[in-house]
N, C-alpha and C positions, 0 to 999 in steps of 0.2 A: 547426556548432553549437558554441558555446563555453560553458564553465562560468564563471559569474560568482560570485565569493565574496560572499555576503550575510551570512555569520556568521563570526566569527573562529574559527580553529582549522583543522585539516585532518582529512580523513576517516580517516586511519590512526593517529590519536593514541592513546596508551595510556589516556587518561582516559575514564571513563564519561560519556556524554552525558545524564545523568539529567534535567537541566533542559530539554534540547532533545529529549528522547525522548517525543514525544507519541504515537508509534505504540503504546506500551504502554497507553495509556488507551482504545484502541478495543476494543470488545467484539465477539465473533464475530457474524456475521449470515448469512442465507441467501445474499445476493448482495453481493459486494465489487466496487467500481469504483475502481481505483487509476490515477491519471493524473498526468502532469506538467503538464497544461494546466488552470489554474484556471478558465478559461471553460467547459470541459467539465463540471467538477465543479459549478459554479454552475448551469449550464443543466439538468443532470440533477437536481439537488436541487429546483429550481423545478418541473420537470415532474412528478417523482415526488410531491412534496408536493401538487400540485393533483390528480393522478390517483388517488392511493391514500390520501389523507388520512383518510377515514372507513371504509375497507374493510379487512377482514382480508386482509392481503397479505404477501408475503415481506418480510423485513426487509432493509434496504439500508444499507450503510456506504460512505461515500465517503472517499477519502484522497488527499492530495497526495503524490506518490511521492518527491519529493526527499529527505526524511529517510531513506528506505529505501536510500540509497546507502551508508550506513554499515554495515559488516558486522554489528555487534551489533544494530542496529535491524532489519536484514533477517532475521536469525536469530530474533529475538524475535517479530517480526510473523508469520513463517511458522509458528512453533511454537504461538503462542497465538491467532491469528486466522485465518490463511489455511487451515490444515489442517481447520478446522471449517466452512468455507463450502461451500455446494452449487454455487455458480457464482462464479468470479473472473474479472474482466475487467481487463486491463492495457493501458494506453496509455503506453508508456515511450519518449518521444522521446530518442534517443541510444543506445537498445538496450544491448547487452552492454557496450559501452565505458563506459557511465555506471552500469549496474546489474549488475555481474557477480555480486555476492554474492546479491542478490535472485533473479536468474534461476537461479543454482545451487541456491538453496533451493527454488524452484519445481520444478526437475527432481528434486531429492531427494525431495520430497513425492510427486511423480507416480510415481517409481520404486518407492515403497513402497506402492503400491496406492490412492492417493487417487483419488476419482472427480471431484474438482474440475477 
């Protein structure tokens, strides 16, 4: 697996990625599904919309995982969204090599008694 640069800049730059930080616009939900595969996110959104459109159901948030490679984005997402979820599902192609900060944040939350 290779990382392809789609946006200018590097992950460890000192600048804040305010314009690229769409992780901070996501609100907490009962269920989080974070994936690197756009097809998974699209498919789940379609199925969830058809199945639970008119019923009182748990809230679902979907997110493309790649922005969470940045340390600030991972920390912000963990502190404001992830820690409030009842269930979080991650599909991170590349694993720890691509998402070390996010996975460290998940372990930190878990070690402090989170039930997610």
